[in-house]
N, C-alpha and C positions, 0 to 999 in steps of 0.2 A: 613463294618465298617473299615477294613484295608485301603480301598481306601479313605475313609473320612479323616482318620488321615494322609494319605500321602498328600492329598490336603492341609490340615492345615499346615503340615510341609513345603511344598513348598511355601505357602503364607507367613509363618513366615520368611523364608529365603529371599524371594523376597522383603519384606517390607523395610529392611534397604537399599537395593540397589536402590529402587525407591526413597527413601528419599534423598540418596546421589546424584542421577541424578537430582532431583528437585533443590537441592542446586547449582548444576552446571548450571542449566538453569537460576536461579536467578542471578548467577555471570555473565552469558553471557548477560543478559538484562542490568545489571549495566555497564558492559564493553562497550556494544553497545552505551549506553547513554553517557558514558565518551568519546568515540570516536567522537560523534557528538559535544559534548561540546568543545573538544580540537580543532577540525577542524574549528568550527564556531567562536572560540574566536578571531581569526584574520580575520575579514571580507574580507580584501583585498586579502587573500590567501585561502579563503574557497570556498564553493559552492555558486554560484551567487544566489541572492534573487529571480530572475525571475524563475530560475529552481526549487527551492524548492516550490515556490508558485504554479507552474504549475504541480508539480509531482503528479502522481496517487498513487504511492507506494514508499516506501523507505525501503531498506534492508542494514544491516550492518553485516560484518563478522569480529569480532575482532580477530586479530592474524591469518590471513589466511597464511597457510604454503605453501611456494613455494620453489622449489629447483630442483636440477638435474644438469647434465652436458650437456652443449650445448642446449638441448631442455628440458625445465622444465615443471613440472606439478604443480598442486595446490590441497590442501585439507583444508577444514575448516568447521566450524559450525557457523550459523548466525541466525538472527531474522529479520522478515519483518512485516510491517503493511501497510494497504492501507487506503486512504481517503474514507469515506462513508458519507451518509447524516447526520449521527449523530456525525461525527468526525472521529478520527483515530480508526482503528479496533484493536481488541485484537491481541497480537503478535503471529506470526506463526514461528515455528522453522524449519530450513532447513539445508541441507548439500550442499557444493560445492565440486565437484570432477573433476579431470582432467583439461584439458585446457592447454594453453601454453602462457607464458609471453615472448616468443622469446628467443634470444640468452642470455645465462647467465651461470655463473659458481658458484657453491656453493649454499647453502640454506639460506633462509631468511624468517622471519615472517613479514607480512604487515597487516595493517588494510584496509579492502576492503569495499567500499560503492557502492551500485547500486541504481540508481534513475530511476524508471520506469516512462516514460514520457507520454504515450498515452494509449488509450483503448486497442489496440492490444497487447501492451507489458503487460498490466495488465491481459488480458485473458491468455497469455502464463504463467504468474506467477500463476494464479488461477488453471491452469492445474496440478500444483504440481510437474511437471517434464518437463523441457525443456532444450535446449542447447543454450548457448550464441553464436551468430554468425551464427547459423543454424536455430533454431526456432524463435529466436528474434535477430533483428539487434542491434549491440552494437557499441558504439563509446566512445572514451576518452572524458570525460566531461571537459568543460572550467572551469577555476579557476579565482576567483576575486570577486569583489563586484557586478559587473554587467556583463551581457553576450550579450550585443547588437552586438558585433563584430563577434560572432559565430552563424552560421545558422544550424549546424547539429542537435542541440537539438530541433529546431523548425520544421525542414523539414523532417527528415528521421529516426533518431535514436529512437528506442523503449526503449533502456536502455542506460543510461550514466553511466560510471564507473569511480571510483576514487580509489587511494591507498595512504596510508601514511606509510612511512618507515623512521625511524631515524629522525623524525621531518619534513621531506619533504613531502608535500602534492601535488599531481598532478593527472591529468587525465591519465588513463591507460586502455588498452584493455585486455580482458582475453577471447580470442576466444576459443570455443570448450569446455568450462567448463559446466558441467552438474549441474543443480539446481533441487533438489528434496526435498520433505518434509521429515523431520526427525521424523519418527513415534515414535521412542523410547523416544525422548525428549518431544514430544507432550503428550504422555501418562503420563510421569513422572510429567509434569508441571500441566496438566489439570485433571489428575486422570483417564482419558479415552482417547480413540482415537477420535480426532476431525478433520474432513477433512480440508485441506488447504482452500478450497473455503468457507466453513462455517465461518472460522476465519476471512479471509481477506475481506469478503463482509459485515462484521458487524453483522452477524447472531448468534454470540455467546455473551452472557452477563450473569452476569456482568464480566468485565475484572478483573482478580485476582489482589489484592492489591500488590502482589510481582512484578507486571509489572510496578508499578508507576514510577520508574526512567526512563524507556524507553518511556512511554507515555508522561511524562512531557517534555522530550527532544524534542519529535516530536511536541508537542503543542507549544513549545517555538520557535523553528526554522522554522517550517512549519505549521503555523496555518491555519485553514480553513477546509471546508468540501467539499465533492463532490457535484456538483450541483444537486438538486433534479429534477426529471423529472415531469414537470407540464403539466397536460392535457390541450389541446387547449380549450380556453374559447369560449362559444357560444356568438354571437353578442347580444348586449342588445336589449330587445324587443322595437319595435317601438310604440309610443303612438297612441292609437286608435282615429279615427276621430268620435267624438260624435255628429257632426252636421247631422241632418236628412235632406234628400233631400226634396224639396218642395212637391213632389208628394206623400210623405208618411206622411205629416203633417195631424193631426186630423181635420176632417171637422168641429167638434164642436168648435175648437179654431180658425179656419180661419174666418176672417172678412167677413160678407155678402156683396155680390156685390151690392145689392139694399136694403138699409135700409127700414123697413116697414113704410108705410104712416099712419098717424093718421087721 
């Protein structure tokens, strides 16, 4: 009996914390949607249309913290969704840790966007833990209305990355950063642990209504679904030749060679 009351006490103490974490998740989804709105409000300085239409997945980290002296690191929490046959998947929460922005002095918060461009990059994301620049090739994404002049996003980059700081939006690399599922935020938002792969492949439904701002922004700026795999169709049947050969014609219907004499 004592153990039972201890469990009830722990649950009663944990419930407010879970509710607070869920509110933070809702705020993060709204912030991620706002980042997309702000970035795409100026098409000539946003993510090119070709890249968004070709993207397999999209991830946003509002207010990624970067800082340090000479060599900087990064830390932040974000949300990601992938295209499926039914549309964009339910959001998956993740953490960004480590990595280097290169030479810098001081600390700064930036909005960070990752665009996963191909199947291999998507598989790395589905693994729920990978390192940019090691497990997945990363390149600074081109900026503008169109991206015909840049070939990285078509030829080799699995992940294109962008940052926005103090109103300036540009492509930027973040090599060495570790991306992994945020299990605590996942439990807080969904009420239980849901694997990254289950969420991002569209095998979780329905998407909670609290994710509406994020889902609406995705549908607005990157509409479309992943192409469905269609089985190879069998060739149409050939019409059968119903003409009987002369040798098989009925003797009763064949004309007599010598008509009977009267």
